N, C-alpha and C positions, 0 to 999 in steps of 0.2 A: 505492499499500501503507499503511496507516495504520501511525503510528509513537505509542508509548507511552511516557510517561517511569516513571521507578520509582515515584515517589509519585503520588496522585492527582492529577488536574487535566485539562484540555483542550488539546490540540494541534491546530494548524491546520496543513493540507498544500496546497501549491500544486501544481497538475498542470497544464503548460502542452501543451495539445493544439492550439493555434493553428497550428503548423508543419504540421500532418495536410493540412492544405489545397491544399499546393502539386502541381502537376501537373508532367507531363513537358514540356519544351521540345520542341516540334514543328520538327524542321529543314527538313521539305520535301523536296522533289526537286531536283536539279541536271541541267544539260545543258551537254556541250561541243559548238562546233560552229560555223560560218560564219554570219552574219548580215547583213542588208543595210547597216547603220550600228551606230554605238555604239562604245564604249569596247573596245580589244582588249588581250586578257588580262586583264581587271578583272572577276572574279567580281562579278555585279551582282543584287541582288535584285528581282524583279519580283513582283508581287500579283494580276495579271489580265492578260489579253491585251492589251488596249488598252494596259495600263501597258507591256507587250513591245513592241507595235509602235511606241509613241512611243519606247521608247529602242533599239529596234533594227531598227525596219523590218519590212516582210512581204514584198514584191515587189521583183524587179527586172529589168531588160533584160538578156538575155545572148544574143547571136547570133540578134536581131531577135526572141527568144522572151520572152514574158513568165512568169518562173519565181518559185519560191519555194526557200528553203533548208528542208531536213529540220527544221533548228534551229526554223524557224517553225512549221511543221505540227506538230512535237513539243508545242510550246509551247501552241499551240490545242489539242490533244488534252488536255492535262494540264489546263488550264482549263476544256474544254467539259466535264469530266467532274467538275469539283468542287475541283479543286486549289486551295490557298489561297498557296502561296509556292514560288518558283522561281529556284533561282540559275542564272543563266545566263552563260557563259563564252564570248565570241565569240573564234574564231580566224582568223586573217588570213594570207595569202600576201604574202610580201617586208617592205617596212618602210610602216608606214601612221604617217603624221601628221595631226594636228588641221589644221583651218581657221582662219584669223586674220581679224580684223575688218578691212572696207576700207569707207570713208567714200565714200557718194555723196549729192549734194545735187543740187536741180533748179536750182540757180544757175548761173551761167557760169564758175564756178572750174574749173580745169584738174584734173580729179580722176584723172587715170590712174594717179596715185602710191600710190593705193589707202590714203591716209592720213586719219586724224581731222584735223580743222581746227580750230585755237584762233580764237577771236574775232579775235585781232591779226594773225595769219598770213593772215587771210580778207581782209583790207584790203589785201594786196599780192599775194594769189593765190599766195602761197609757203610752201608746208608747213612749219609746224613740227614737231618731231617728236610723234608722238601723244600726245595727253596721257594715253591709255590705251589698252590693247588687248584687246579680248576674244579669246577662242578656243574652239572647240565641244569639247564631252567626246565627241562622236562622232567618227570618223577615217575616211578614206577620202575617194575621189573623188565618192562619193555627196553629199559635203557640199560640192562645188567649185564655187562661184558666182562666180568672178574677177570684179571690179568695174570696170566702167568706165563713163565717160558714155553708150555707147551700148548699154546690157544691160537698157533698157526698152520693151516694148511700149507701146501705149496701156494708160491708166489704172496705169500704173506696176508692170505686169507683168512679172518677170524673164524675161529672155530664156531663160536656162537654169535658171528655176525649177522645183521640184518639192516635194510635199509631205514628202520627205525633206531638203530643204535649210532653212537657216535664213537669216534676216535681222533686223537690228535697228534700233531708231530711238532717237533722243535728244529728249526733249521736254522742256518747260517748264524750260528752262534760265535760272536766276536768277544774275545777277551779285552782287545785293545779298545773298543768302543764300548763294552758292555751291553751291547745291542743283540737281539736275536729274532727270530720270526717264530709267530705260531698260527699253524695251521689247522682249521676244523675239518674232518674229513666222515665222509657217510661212511657208516659201520661195515658195510657189505663190499668196499671196494678193495682192489688188490694193491699190491704194493709197486707193482709193473703198470697198474692202470687206477690210479687215485681220482677219486671223485672227492674235491675240496671244495667245501660249502662256505668258506670263509678264511682269509688271509689276513694275519694281523704283524704286519711289517715292523721291523726296528723297535720292539718294546722293551724295556729295561726292567730292573728292579730298582732304581733310583727313585724316591719318592719325591726328591725335589725337581724331576724333571717332567715334559709334558709327554715323555712316552712312557712313563710308569704304567707298568702292567694293568694295574687295575683301573688308571684313568682311562687307558686307552679302550681295554675289553669292557669293564665295569665290574661293580661289584656287590649292585644291591641285592637284597632278597626280601621277600615279604611273608609276612605272617599274620594270621589272623587274631584280631582283639576281640574275644567273645565277648567283654564286657561293654565295648561300646559298639559291638557290631563292625567293624571295619578292619579294612587291612592296614598295616602299618610297614613302612619300609624303612628299613635298615641298610647301612653302608654308606661310604661317601662318593660314590660316581655312579651316574646312571648306566645301565646295561646297553651298551651299543653292539653286543653280539647278539644273535637270536637264538643262540643255542647254549652257549656257556656263559658264566659269571667266575671272576676270581675269588674263590671261598676265602682265600687267606695268603699272605704273603709271608713267609719264615724268615727268608733271608734277604733283609733289606739292604741296599748299597746305596746309603745317599752322598752325593756327591762323589761318584765313581771317578768321575776324571777331574784332575785337579786343575789350578789355573793355566796350567802349561799345555794340558791336554792330555797328560800321561796316566795310566789308569793305576788307580789305588791297589797295591799289591796284598793289603788285606782282604779283596773282595774276586781278585781274578779266578782262586781256585776254588769259590764256591759259585761259580756259574753254571748252568743247567747244561749237560751235554746233549748233543744232537742224538733224536732217535725219536720212536713214535709209541703211541700207548692207546688204552683205553678208558673206558668210563666203568667201574665196577660199585658194587657195594650198595645199590640202591634196592629200597624195600616198598613192597606195595604190588599187588598184582589182580588181574580179573579173575574173578572166581572162578572153578574148574565146571565145567558144564553149566553155564550160566543160560539163563533164558532170553532168546531173542526174538524179534519179530513178532509173529502173532503167539508165541508161546509166554509173552509176559504175564507174571502173575502176581498177586497180593504180596509174595514174600521175595519176588526174585525179578526183578526188572534190568534186565542187561547184566546180569551180576552185581546189581544195588538193591538196597532196601531204601524204601521212601525217606528215613531218616538221613541219607547220606546228602541229600539234597537241602538240610537246613542252613547250611553256612553261606552256599550261593544264593539262595532265598534272601538270607539277611542283608547279604551285599547287594542285591540287586534293588533293593528298595530304595537305596541312596540317589536321586535324581541329581543331586550337585556331583557326585563321583562319577556317576554311569550314566552316559544319555543314550537313549535309543527311542523308538516310536512303537515298535510292536513286538512282544515278547512269547517264545514257544518255548515249550517243555516237552518235547516227544519222548515217551516212555512213563508220563505220568497219566493216570487214569482217574476219573472222577468216581467211576463206579466200584474201584478197589478201597478196601476199607481204609489201609495203610496210606493211600493217597489223597484221600480226601479232604484232610487236615491241610495237607501242603498245598493243594490247589485253593483252598479257601485261604490261607495267608498270601499267597501271591495275590488273587484279587483284591484283597484288603490292601495289601501294599501298592497294586496299581492303581486303586482308587485313591489313594492317599498321594500317590505321585501327581495325577491328573494329567501325566502327560504320554502316555502309552494306553496299549490295547493289548490284551491279554489273550492266548488262543489255544483253550486247552481242549483235549479229547475226554468226552465225555463215559465210554464204555470199552473195555477191552475185545479183542478180536471176536469173541463170541456173543457180544453184545447184540440184540435182536432192534429192531425197530421200535417196541414198545418200552424197552429197556433204556434206550438212549433217550426217549421223550422222557422217563421218570426222570434220569438223571439231571436232562437239561431243565426240568422245572422246577429243581432244588436251588436254580442259579437264578439271581434276579440283579444284572447290573449292564449299565451301557458301557464297561470298560472292558466286557469281554465278548468274545463272538466263539462260536463252535460249529465244526462241520462234520459230517456223516455222509456214507459209512468208510469203513477200511478201504484202501486201494491196492492193487496188485503191480509192481514195476520192477525193472531189472536194476538189482543194487548195482552202482557205479563203482563198488571196488570188488567186487566179486563177481559179477556178470552173471549171478544166479537170480531168478524169480523169487522175489520175496514180497509177503504182506507187510503192509505197514498202515500207521493211524493217519489221518487225515492232516494233522497238525504237521507231519514230515514233509508233505509236497505244499501245503499252502504258502508256505513262506515264499515259494516261486511266484504264487498267483500276486501275492502285494508287491513283491521287487517288480514284476512287469508292468503291473497298473500305475505304479509309481515312476517307470521309467517312461512310458509311452503317453500318460496321462497326468493324474497328480492324485496325492493321498485324498482327494474331495470327490475322487471318482470313484464307482462302485467296483470292487475287486472280484468283478462276477461277471458271468455272460461268457458269450462264444468268443467278442473282441478281445477281454482282458481276463479272462477266467478259466480259457482253456489248458488242460494239463494234459501236455503232449507226451510227457515222460510217461505216464501211466498206461499201462496195457487195458486194465479193466477194473470196474469197481467191486465189491464183495456182491452188493445186488444192486441189481437192474432195476430202478426205483420206477414204480408208476406213478402216474399224475395224483394218485390217491395218496401214495404214500409221500412224495413232495409236498402235499397239501398238509398232511398231519405233522410232517418235520417243519415246516415253516411256521405252521401254527403255535409252534412249541419254540419257536425262535431258535432251530436247528437249521444251518444252510446246507441243502442236499447238495452231494456231488453225484450229478446227473449224467447218465448216459443217453447221448443224443445221437442218431444217426447221422453218421457222416462228419460227425466231429470228434467223435470220442468222448470221454469225461470230462466235464465241465462243473465249476463252481456255479450252482443256481440260485443263490440266496444272497445276501447280505444284511442281515439282521443281527443284532447284538442281543444279549441275553436278556435285555431289559424289557419285562412283561407290560408296563404300562404304554401306552401308545403315545409316541412323541418322536420329535424329530431325532431324537438322541436314540431311538431302536433301530436305527441304519447305522452301519459300519462308515459309510460315507461322511456322513453328519458328524459321528463322534469324530474321525480322524481331522475333519475339518477343523472342528474344535480344539483338538490338540494341537494342530498346526499352528492355529491364531495365537492359542496360549502361549507355546514356546517362544514364537517370535516377537510378541507384543510383550511378553513377560521379560526378555531379554532388554527391550527399548525401555521398560518400567524400571528395570535394575540401574540403568545408567542414569535416572534423576532422582535416586534415594539420596537423601541430604543436600540435594541443591534446593535455592530458594524457594518458598511456595508462593510463585506470583503469577500474575497472567503472562508473564514473558515464558515462564517453564511450563505453563501449560499448554499453549500455543505451540511451543517447538515440539512438544509430545504429540500433539495432534497434526501437526505438518509431518511429522516421521511415520505416524500410524495411518495416515489416509492413502498416501500413494501404495502402500503395500496392499490395504484391503481394496482399493481400486485394481489392483492388478490381480488378486484374486476374483474378483468381480469379473474381470475381463477373459479368466480363464476358466468361467462357468463355475466356479465355487459359491457364488453369491449372488441372488437376486438383488440385494439391497443391504446398506448398511448406516450408520450413524455413530459418529463418536462425540460423545459429549464429556466434557472435562471444561468447567469455566465457574463462575460465582454461584450459577444456580445450583451446583452439588457440592460448591466449596465455599460455603459460607464461612464467616468470621468464627462461630463455634468448632466446625470441622478443622480450620486451620490454626486455631487455637489449640487443637489436640495434635498438632504436628501430623496431621494426616491430609493426604491428598486423595481425591475421589476421581474415577474414571468409568465412564459409563459406555460399552459399545454394543450398541443393537445391531444384530444382524438378521438376515432373512436367508437360510441357507437354500440351497436349490436342492430340488427332490427329482429322485431319479424314476424313470419309468418302468416299473417292475409289471404293471398289469396293463397289458395294450388288448384293447378289442376293436378289431376291424369289422366292420359290416360289407356283406356283399348284397346290394339292391337291385333286384331285378327290375327293368323299367319297361311299359310298354310301349312299342312303337310310335315315334311321333311324340312321347312325352318330352317336357324340356328338363336337362339337367338343374338341379339348385345352383346357384351363383356363390 
């Protein structure tokens, strides 16, 4: 608006519109469940399926059968349909620890102690304390490669090596500079055909140096604080490696080089010697003969019990620490007695967060239509949505056809919907709800079946001729009829709350004046206009002025804003009449 002076003259006005270009922060989806390997109860961001398998693995051997966890299949579905980021929280049974480094060399040294050797101790074949110890970020017996001098096959293939194991190599050790290289290798490689995953060049044991091994590779570890229900990070340096951390440095070499650049003779004999080794002494493993896929039961869900999910559930309720907009827990079933309370807690947490939608499964494989309706009737919230029945697809890890619950493939539908449209579009129908990786559904639903399911707020996975299995519903579990009984509206409101909430964070402790209020409106309005242009809103109004911020409100140090929205509705029930007209009759205009 122009501002004029009393006397004639020219005024210049500055209007800053550069802040209008900001876009919402996309939090992506989240999955809680068991995986082959990886950090336990540490929500970890992955950005592709290959990234997921590198960090969490894909298949494992259980009861002589090669199987996949539902978490892996769910991650595959999400990324296969265009998902960009996924927050994975691995759950595990019992106590899991990381594997620590064990040194192996082809020399005649006694290597059974599993220690690094320094140059001085090698002369007497008497191991000094390890100059440094590496530890895997992944936990569990899948990483166990306990090393002795006899663990090699021909060409250096490890006896117990697998693609999920790791091994390391020390190279280019220089006593004149104090530097050496650390290579992280895949556990099933050969000495003459190495698969190098990471290379850390020119590291040292000098804490005063920028190439100090802990600083370069990282030394942080995460432990769960059950009292405050949060993870606590210890260590001085962020983990730059995707596979290992420096557990401890036993032989510090401060100021290895003197002012003239000469090596300190006190340290030269304690440098690590070149060689390679593995990681052993980890604990924790998948239960023998665990129940997978359609055999999941009340007491065994992929080798776990429901209580194994408690820590992950508690962690994921903290929206300040972990951001996502839809959550999946494939493997938990509302109909199983030990799972019901866990799903209740997740729903309560999701409602408390107010920024995500939860997709639970209602019944195990044997569940019937009447049973799934009964289970869904016990839930009433717009922050959750459920789908049925189970479907059969090819396990991407094993290549075998397996039965999986709906929540395992639905992440792909949400990912594709958000990729080609927006969260406020319905993740359903032929255009955005197709499941082309699914072979067939357990039940080929009739129209009457679909009607019964939809009336109970269950979204059918319908089999449509020529299209295959398609998500054909988008109801939330809210029983009362309102705009929020639809997934697209609930996700629209979540999207608005996330972005506008971030804008509101920026004005906390600012002066409660008309200028502050106008600046807030100036930022919110263009965003809502953009949503309206993208078919998310019919209309909106932002109110934040003296009408709702009177003296009494201001004196309480409060700032009140009201945003009125009319969300767009989806066309779910379409009627097309074919009207036969007599010859010569005029058509309606």
